[in-house]
C-alpha positions as CSV (number, residue, x, y, z in Angstrom):
1,M,2.9,-10.9,11.4
2,R,1.5,-12.4,14.6
3,K,-1.9,-13.7,14.8
4,L,-4.3,-11.1,16.4
5,D,-5.9,-12.1,19.5
6,A,-9.3,-12.5,19.7
7,S,-10.2,-9.2,21.5
8,K,-8.3,-7.3,18.8
9,Q,-10.5,-9.1,16.1
10,I,-13.5,-8.5,17.8
11,E,-12.2,-4.6,17.9
12,N,-11.5,-4.6,14.4
13,L,-15.1,-6.2,13.7
14,E,-16.8,-3.5,15.7
15,F,-14.7,-0.8,13.2
16,F,-15.9,-2.4,10.2
17,K,-19.6,-2.5,11.7
18,S,-19.4,1.2,12.4
19,L,-18.2,2.1,8.7
20,P,-20.6,3.3,6.3
21,E,-21.6,0.0,4.0
22,S,-20.1,1.8,0.9
23,D,-16.7,2.1,2.4
24,R,-16.3,-1.3,4.0
25,F,-14.2,-2.6,0.8
26,L,-11.7,0.2,1.4
27,Y,-10.3,-1.2,4.6
28,C,-7.8,-3.8,5.6
29,P,-9.5,-6.0,8.1
30,I,-6.0,-6.3,10.1
31,S,-4.5,-2.8,10.1
32,L,-7.6,-1.1,9.5
33,H,-5.9,1.4,7.2
34,R,-7.3,2.3,3.9
35,I,-6.3,0.1,1.0
36,Q,-5.2,1.2,-2.6
37,Q,-7.8,0.3,-5.4
38,S,-6.2,-1.4,-8.2
39,E,-7.5,0.0,-11.7
40,Y,-5.9,-3.3,-13.3
41,L,-7.6,-5.6,-10.4
42,S,-10.8,-3.9,-11.2
43,T,-10.5,-5.0,-15.2
44,I,-10.3,-8.6,-13.9
45,F,-12.7,-9.1,-11.3
46,D,-16.4,-7.9,-11.3
47,D,-17.3,-9.1,-7.9
48,P,-16.9,-6.4,-5.3
49,K,-15.9,-9.2,-2.7
50,T,-13.4,-10.8,-4.8
51,L,-11.8,-7.4,-5.9
52,W,-11.8,-6.4,-2.6
53,L,-9.7,-9.7,-1.5
54,A,-7.5,-9.1,-4.5
55,N,-6.6,-5.6,-3.5
56,L,-6.2,-7.0,0.1
57,I,-3.6,-9.3,-1.1
58,T,-1.7,-6.9,-2.8
59,H,-2.0,-4.6,0.3
60,Y,-0.8,-7.3,2.5
61,R,2.0,-8.2,0.4
62,H,3.6,-4.6,0.3
63,N,2.4,-3.6,3.7
64,H,2.4,-6.4,6.2
65,I,5.1,-8.5,4.6
66,S,8.6,-6.3,4.8
67,S,10.9,-9.0,3.5
68,W,8.8,-8.8,0.3
69,N,9.5,-5.1,-0.3
70,K,13.2,-5.7,0.7
71,C,13.4,-8.7,-1.9
72,W,12.0,-6.8,-5.0
73,G,12.6,-2.9,-4.0
74,W,16.0,-1.0,-4.3
75,N,18.7,-3.3,-3.7
76,G,16.7,-6.3,-3.9
77,N,19.0,-8.0,-6.1
78,Y,21.4,-8.0,-3.4
79,Y,18.7,-8.8,-0.7
80,R,17.8,-12.0,-2.2
81,Q,21.1,-13.4,-3.6
82,N,20.4,-16.9,-4.4
83,W,17.8,-17.8,-2.3
84,F,14.8,-16.2,-4.2
85,G,13.8,-17.7,-7.6
86,D,11.3,-16.3,-10.4
87,Y,9.5,-13.2,-9.4
88,D,6.1,-14.7,-10.4
89,D,6.7,-17.8,-8.8
90,E,7.6,-16.0,-5.6
91,K,4.6,-13.7,-5.9
92,K,2.4,-16.7,-6.2
93,I,3.8,-18.2,-2.7
94,V,3.8,-14.8,-1.0
95,N,0.3,-14.4,-2.3
96,E,-1.1,-17.6,-0.8
97,R,0.6,-16.6,2.7
98,A,-1.1,-13.5,2.4
99,K,-4.4,-15.2,1.8
100,R,-3.8,-17.6,4.7
101,E,-2.8,-14.6,7.1
102,L,-5.8,-12.6,6.0
103,V,-8.0,-15.3,6.8
104,R,-6.7,-16.3,10.0
105,N,-6.7,-12.4,11.4
106,G,-9.6,-11.4,9.8
107,H,-12.0,-14.3,9.7
108,L,-14.7,-12.4,11.8
109,I,-14.7,-9.6,9.5
110,F,-14.9,-11.9,6.2
111,R,-17.9,-13.8,8.0
112,Y,-19.7,-10.3,8.6
113,M,-19.0,-9.2,5.1
114,E,-20.4,-12.6,3.9
115,V,-17.1,-13.4,1.9
116,T,-17.3,-17.2,1.2
117,K,-15.0,-19.9,-0.1
118,D,-15.9,-19.2,-3.6
119,H,-15.0,-15.4,-3.4
120,W,-11.3,-16.8,-2.2
121,C,-11.4,-19.5,-5.0
122,N,-12.2,-16.9,-7.5
123,M,-8.6,-16.0,-7.3
124,R,-6.1,-17.6,-9.2
125,D,-3.6,-20.4,-7.9
126,T,-5.6,-20.7,-4.4
127,S,-3.7,-23.5,-2.8
128,P,-5.1,-26.8,-1.0
129,E,-3.4,-25.4,2.3
130,T,-5.0,-22.1,1.8
131,I,-8.6,-23.9,1.3
132,K,-8.0,-25.8,4.3
133,V,-7.5,-22.8,6.3
134,I,-10.6,-21.3,4.6
135,D,-12.6,-24.4,5.6
136,K,-11.4,-24.1,9.0
137,L,-12.3,-20.5,9.9
138,L,-14.7,-19.4,7.3
139,V,-16.8,-22.6,6.8
140,A,-18.9,-23.3,9.6
């Protein structure tokens, strides 16, 4: 995914500001699509902001990274022949990529929604590389 330009990020922020407060955790800050809410993730995360981030990562992995679905979907074995490893290891890598892309493209919305570094770090396996992006764009 290409980085959203500044005007698109501002446009997306205005969309979030126009939403009723109760609906803000239901949308992707990049595509502005309504995201699925995972029952499983809701048993893990009590904090609504961290739960939103976890649902966003799943949404991003399945809806914004087309190679993920090609690798693990129908005919995935053929697509990933000898270049993909263990599912859980690959999922960690892709989740970290999703976190960084979400922060890069949605930092204005995350600031508006008061999502902090702690919310991102509440999720398992947040890498030092991802924390650098969070520090650069969210921690000011």
